[in-house]
N, CA and C of each residue as an Amber inpcrd file, in Angstrom:
protein
   171
   0.8960000  -1.1570000  -0.0610000  -0.0290000  -0.0150000   0.0140000
   0.8710000   1.2220000  -0.0120000   0.5860000   2.2020000  -0.8380000
   1.3490000   3.4990000  -0.8970000   0.4350000   4.6210000  -0.2070000
   1.0360000   5.2800000   0.6580000   0.4070000   6.3930000   1.3920000
   1.0980000   7.7260000   1.0320000   0.4210000   8.6830000   0.6170000
   0.9870000   9.9150000   0.2600000   0.8600000  10.8190000   1.5810000
   2.0420000  11.2410000   2.0650000   2.0570000  12.0290000   3.3300000
   2.5920000  13.4100000   2.9350000   1.9470000  14.3650000   3.5440000
   2.3310000  15.7500000   3.3330000   3.7250000  16.0060000   3.7560000
   4.4630000  16.7460000   3.1060000   5.8910000  16.9980000   3.3500000
   6.1760000  17.7080000   4.6490000   5.1270000  18.1730000   5.3650000
   5.3980000  18.8660000   6.5860000   5.7110000  18.0600000   7.6910000
   6.8600000  18.3150000   8.2700000   7.3880000  17.5550000   9.4340000
   7.7280000  18.4690000  10.5070000   7.2170000  18.1510000  11.7110000
   7.5170000  18.9190000  12.9000000   8.0490000  18.0400000  14.0360000
   9.0990000  18.3770000  14.5410000   9.7250000  17.6450000  15.5980000
   9.9620000  16.2070000  15.2670000  10.2390000  15.9380000  14.0130000
  10.5420000  14.5780000  13.5180000   9.3740000  13.6660000  13.3280000
   8.1480000  14.2770000  13.3210000   6.9470000  13.5390000  13.0420000
   6.0290000  13.9820000  12.1060000   5.2700000  13.1370000  11.4350000
   4.2110000  13.5120000  10.4210000   3.0180000  13.9440000  11.2180000
   2.3530000  15.0580000  10.7570000   1.1620000  15.5070000  11.4030000
  -0.0160000  15.7440000  10.4720000   0.1230000  15.3470000   9.1810000
  -1.0130000  15.6120000   8.3320000  -0.8610000  14.8220000   7.0340000
  -2.0010000  14.6000000   6.3320000  -1.9580000  13.9460000   5.0840000
  -2.3980000  14.9030000   3.9750000  -1.6930000  14.9720000   2.8350000
  -1.9560000  15.9450000   1.7130000  -3.1000000  15.3880000   1.0310000
  -4.3470000  15.8130000   1.3300000  -5.5850000  15.3570000   0.6580000
  -5.5800000  15.5010000  -0.7900000  -5.0430000  16.5990000  -1.2340000
  -5.0150000  16.9070000  -2.7490000  -4.1400000  15.7200000  -3.4120000
  -3.0190000  15.4890000  -2.8490000  -2.1460000  14.4520000  -3.4070000
  -2.7940000  13.1040000  -3.5260000  -3.3950000  12.7660000  -2.3890000
  -4.0460000  11.5010000  -2.2120000  -5.1940000  11.3330000  -3.2430000
  -6.0210000  12.3710000  -3.3890000  -7.0920000  12.3740000  -4.4700000
  -6.5530000  12.3020000  -5.8370000  -5.4710000  13.0500000  -6.1030000
  -4.8440000  13.0520000  -7.4060000  -4.3300000  11.6690000  -7.7100000
  -3.7280000  11.0460000  -6.7290000  -3.0870000   9.7060000  -6.9040000
  -4.2610000   8.6820000  -7.1020000  -5.3190000   8.8010000  -6.3590000
  -6.4980000   7.8960000  -6.5560000  -7.0430000   8.0440000  -7.9560000
  -7.1030000   9.3400000  -8.4960000  -7.7340000   9.4880000  -9.7620000
  -6.7790000   8.9090000 -10.8030000  -5.5140000   9.1260000 -10.6670000
  -4.5290000   8.6340000 -11.5840000  -4.5680000   6.9900000 -11.7250000
  -4.8250000   6.4360000 -10.6650000  -4.9610000   4.9980000 -10.6100000
  -6.3340000   4.4980000 -11.0830000  -7.2690000   5.3690000 -11.2680000
  -8.5870000   4.9490000 -11.7560000  -9.4590000   4.4890000 -10.6270000
  -9.1030000   5.0420000  -9.3850000  -9.8080000   4.6210000  -8.1690000
 -11.0120000   5.5020000  -7.8320000 -11.8580000   5.1080000  -6.8710000
 -13.0790000   5.8150000  -6.5240000 -12.7640000   7.1510000  -5.8160000
 -12.5670000   8.3010000  -6.4790000 -12.2620000   9.4520000  -5.8260000
 -13.2370000  10.0060000  -4.8800000 -14.4900000   9.8710000  -5.1930000
 -15.5650000  10.2920000  -4.2520000 -15.5580000   9.5480000  -2.9410000
 -15.3370000   8.2760000  -3.1090000 -15.2790000   7.3790000  -1.8680000
 -14.0680000   7.7910000  -1.1140000 -12.9260000   7.9710000  -1.5530000
 -11.6870000   8.2760000  -0.9050000 -11.8890000   9.6150000  -0.2720000
 -12.4450000  10.6140000  -0.9470000 -12.6710000  11.9030000  -0.4650000
 -13.5500000  11.7950000   0.7970000 -14.5400000  10.9340000   0.7950000
 -15.4500000  10.8590000   1.9330000 -14.8640000  10.1370000   3.1350000
 -13.9850000   9.1800000   2.8930000 -13.3390000   8.3100000   3.9280000
 -12.0910000   8.8970000   4.4660000 -11.3280000   9.7000000   3.7140000
 -10.0330000  10.1380000   4.1120000  -9.9950000  10.9430000   5.4200000
 -10.9370000  11.9210000   5.6310000 -10.8570000  12.5470000   6.8910000
 -11.0180000  11.6370000   8.0900000 -11.8630000  10.5960000   7.9570000
 -12.0070000   9.6330000   9.0720000 -10.7800000   8.7300000   9.4150000
  -9.9610000   8.5550000   8.2990000  -8.8030000   7.6300000   8.5660000
  -7.4990000   8.4110000   8.6540000  -7.5340000   9.7090000   8.4710000
  -6.3240000  10.5250000   8.5580000  -5.4920000  10.2990000   9.8540000
  -6.1930000  10.2740000  10.9570000  -5.5190000  10.1540000  12.3040000
  -4.8970000   8.7110000  12.3880000  -5.4480000   7.7360000  11.7670000
  -4.8710000   6.3550000  11.8130000  -3.6000000   6.3550000  10.9910000
  -3.6290000   7.0180000   9.8140000  -2.4830000   7.1290000   8.8870000
  -1.3070000   7.7810000   9.5920000  -1.5750000   8.9940000  10.1880000
  -0.6100000   9.7660000  10.8980000   0.0550000   8.9840000  12.0580000
  -0.7920000   8.3740000  12.7740000  -0.3300000   7.5600000  14.0390000
   0.5890000   6.4770000  13.5390000   0.2400000   5.9250000  12.4110000
   1.1830000   4.6800000  12.0020000   2.5520000   5.1840000  11.5890000
   2.7760000   6.4470000  11.3300000   4.0880000   6.9640000  10.9980000
   4.8270000   7.5590000  12.2500000   4.2010000   7.6210000  13.3680000
   4.8910000   8.1740000  14.5480000   5.6380000   6.9890000  15.1870000
   6.7860000   7.3530000  15.8420000   7.5250000   6.3620000  16.4720000
   6.7720000   5.7810000  17.7850000   7.0220000   4.5730000  18.0310000
   6.4960000   3.8930000  19.2660000   7.0490000   4.4480000  20.4080000
   6.3660000   5.0500000  21.3840000   7.0750000   5.6210000  22.5590000
   7.6560000   4.5890000  23.4700000   7.1640000   3.3120000  23.3920000
   7.7030000   2.3720000  24.2160000   8.8690000   1.4800000  23.6650000
   9.2660000   1.9020000  22.4800000  10.3340000   1.1910000  21.8270000
  11.7080000   1.7940000  22.2800000
């Protein structure tokens, strides 16, 4: 799976997803842009958390 992450990095961590890039990528792949646009806000936090370092590691 490929995830497009906004280039903004603060204190070594990702804090947002570039929605425009994700939607453009979805369109280029022939994917369901309307569905991704609807679901992306709900899953953004999960995507961002997955790129944060594990504090217990």
